Structure formats: structure tokens, C-alpha cells
C-alpha positions in Angstrom: 130.9 77.9 107.0 130.4 75.8 104.0 128.4 78.4 102.2 131.0 81.1 102.4 129.6 82.7 105.5 126.3 83.6 103.9 123.0 82.9 105.6 120.7 80.6 103.8 117.1 81.5 103.6 114.7 78.6 104.1 111.2 79.0 102.8 108.9 76.7 104.7 105.9 75.5 102.8 103.0 73.7 104.5 100.4 71.8 102.7 97.0 72.9 103.9 93.5 71.8 103.0 90.9 74.5 102.8 87.1 73.9 102.8 85.2 76.3 100.7 81.4 76.5 101.1 79.4 76.4 97.9 76.0 77.4 99.3 73.8 75.2 101.4 75.7 72.3 103.0 78.1 71.8 100.1 81.8 72.0 100.6 84.8 71.7 98.3 88.2 70.7 99.7 91.1 72.4 98.1 94.8 71.5 98.7 97.0 74.6 98.8 100.4 75.5 100.0 101.2 78.0 102.7 104.5 79.9 102.2 106.1 82.7 104.3 103.4 85.1 103.1 100.5 82.9 103.9 97.9 81.1 101.8 97.4 82.7 98.4 93.7 83.7 97.7 94.4 83.5 94.0 95.7 79.9 94.3 92.7 78.8 96.3 90.3 80.5 93.9 92.0 79.1 90.7 92.0 75.5 92.1 88.5 75.7 93.3 87.1 77.0 90.0 89.1 74.4 88.2 87.8 71.6 90.5 84.3 72.8 90.0 84.7 72.9 86.2 83.5 76.5 86.1 83.8 77.8 82.5 86.6 80.4 82.1 84.1 83.0 80.8 82.2 82.6 84.1 85.1 82.7 86.5 85.4 86.5 86.4 81.9 86.9 87.8 82.8 85.0 91.0 85.0 85.7 94.0 86.1 84.2 97.3 84.5 85.7 100.4 85.6 85.4 104.0 82.7 85.1 106.5 82.8 85.3 110.2 80.7 86.5 113.1 81.2 90.1 112.2 83.2 89.8 109.0 81.9 89.6 105.4 84.8 90.4 103.1 85.4 89.9 99.4 89.0 88.7 99.0 91.1 90.0 96.2 93.5 87.8 94.2 96.5 89.5 95.8 95.3 88.8 99.3 96.5 86.1 101.7 94.1 84.1 103.8 94.3 84.2 107.6 95.1 80.9 109.1 91.9 80.9 111.1 88.5 82.0 109.9 84.9 80.9 110.2 84.1 80.4 106.5 85.4 80.7 103.0 82.7 81.0 100.3 82.6 81.2 96.5 80.0 83.7 95.6 78.9 85.5 92.5 80.2 89.0 91.9 77.7 90.2 89.3 75.1 92.9 89.7 73.4 92.9 86.3 70.5 90.8 85.3 71.6 90.5 81.7 75.1 89.3 82.7 73.6 86.9 85.2 71.3 85.4 82.6 74.3 84.7 80.4 76.0 83.0 83.4 73.0 80.7 83.8 74.0 79.0 80.5 77.0 77.6 82.4 75.6 74.7 84.4 78.2 75.1 87.2 77.7 78.8 87.4 73.9 78.3 87.5 74.3 75.8 90.3 76.6 78.2 92.3 74.2 81.1 91.9 71.2 78.8 92.9 73.0 77.7 96.0 73.9 81.2 96.9 70.3 82.5 96.4 69.0 79.6 98.6 71.5 80.5 101.3 70.6 84.2 101.1 67.0 83.5 101.6 67.6 81.0 104.4 69.8 83.6 106.2 67.4 86.5 105.8 69.4 88.5 103.3 66.6 88.1 100.7 63.0 88.3 101.7 60.6 86.9 99.1 56.9 87.4 99.3 54.6 84.5 100.3 53.7 83.9 96.6 57.4 83.9 95.7 58.2 81.4 98.5 55.6 78.9 97.2 57.2 79.1 93.7 60.7 78.9 95.0 59.9 75.8 97.0 58.4 74.2 93.9 61.5 75.1 91.8 63.9 73.8 94.4 62.1 70.5 95.0 64.8 67.8 94.5 62.6 65.6 92.4 62.3 68.1 89.6 64.6 71.0 90.5 64.7 73.9 88.1 67.6 76.1 89.2 67.4 78.6 86.4 63.7 79.3 87.0 64.5 79.7 90.7 67.2 82.3 90.0 65.1 84.2 87.5 62.3 84.4 90.1 64.9 85.7 92.6 65.6 88.5 90.3 62.2 89.9 91.2 63.0 89.9 95.0 63.8 93.3 96.3 67.6 93.8 96.9 68.6 90.7 94.9 71.4 92.6 93.1 72.4 94.7 96.1 75.5 94.5 98.2 75.0 95.0 102.0 77.8 96.8 103.7 78.0 96.8 107.5 79.9 99.3 109.6 80.4 101.5 106.5 81.9 104.9 107.1 81.5 107.7 104.5 84.7 109.7 104.3 83.5 112.3 101.9 80.0 113.3 100.8 79.7 113.5 97.0 76.7 114.0 94.8 76.4 111.4 92.2 74.5 112.5 89.1 72.9 110.0 86.8 
């Protein structure tokens, strides 16, 4: 054997396009490479936030999420994407009104949060009152959209800063004192 009898390891890399949903009907197409481990979540996230022009200070308050019929999973940077899935989303990962208000100064972050809030309302995760719905429709009118006001109004909707966990199992009961 020409290589001294040693086996050569060949790392196959495939170029793959991934669509990432950015809220209601908007998609971003990211070109990434798949190696023997799969598709790096970190690579997808970094390329997507770069392509969106999300300010570096805002990036830490967003994550990639995998959505499916029964799956809603936040992906870590060390994860690898499955080859098949129903949806890949960029969503905020911020649960504090003060921090989110700072994010609204970044136009891209504000737009992402706005699209997510719209999606959450349309899909029944947030349930605004009738009065709130009227104002939200006014703020989201494409002729004079006011995304920041829309988001700030969403802050007053019950459960806005909550995370919904499905099929959660408590392994140990502990009393949390505040």
C-alpha cells in the first residue's frame, strides 16, 4: 500500500442549505457544511445572526429552536442538527422586561422580537385581551408599523415572559424560597 499500510480517514463534507424561520412567513437561507458529526448548530446560528446583521451585544439573547409536531427544543451551540426536522427558528432567549427594552434599540433584534410576538399570538401561545388586539393590529399595520410599541404592549399580556414546557417530569420536589 502506498501509504505504508495505514488506513486513510476520509471526512465527507456536504454543503447543505438550511431555512430558518424568522417569525411570520419570513425565512433566511443559510449555507452550512455537514461533517461526520452532522450540522453544527453553532455554525448555523453564527451565520444566521451575521446575515441578519444582529448586533453582537444582542446575539446572546437569541437562540436556535427546533420545532416539530411534538417537539419544541432550544438548541445549544454544541448540538448538531438532525437531517430532517419540521422547522428551525431563531427566537429570543430573554425573560426580563428591562433587558428586552435594551434589545429594542437594535433594529434587527426589535424586528425579530416583533415577528416572534406576532407568531406567538397567531398560534395561541399569547392571548391578548380584545382591547389589546385592537392596539396590536394598529401597531402592526404595514402602512405605519410601530414594532417597538407592539412589543411593549405585549409585555402586558399574561405569560409573555414565560416558557411553556410540555411533557415535563419533575424528578425531585424542592421548595424554592424567594
